[in-house]
Steps between C-alpha positions, in 0.01 A plus 500: 500500500354566847585834662658632181643850534612760251801712594595794282825667590860548396722217381820440693778251451862460593822325406431227757211375284219638712192655341214688663213739455488794741161649577413752773839449666472118516716269290366168373736249350320303229535153351356364177323475267801374306443714192789737566863502608679744729808651338697622798831545320356772279487868588237567604373165624206389283233235455485355151275244339655201328516679165726768652227764517553723805187504717627745764822651629583607855291805581226421245137449604401134531180305567518168685194282553506196725471373854677693774665257739536556871850358528832614353605368161867465415615759749529787254198683645285438809179469292441302186236427241457185295427669168262378234552808283776760468464793260544869447182674625 
């Protein structure tokens, strides 16, 4: 993927269904890669794979790799990244 970036930060998510990685005071909403599901009705909010394995919970470190886009995504955060990989660092 051209201009691929790696962002390591803290996972955030909320009851509205928004998910982001926060790094150096900047929040990046992320989309893809389709290998996880956001569980926003759990406490704390978590990302789980399709087997039910928790990848990260709000406040956990997270690594997101993908292309940072210059325009807003869904409106959850002003910055977003089209992710090709999401994992715990």
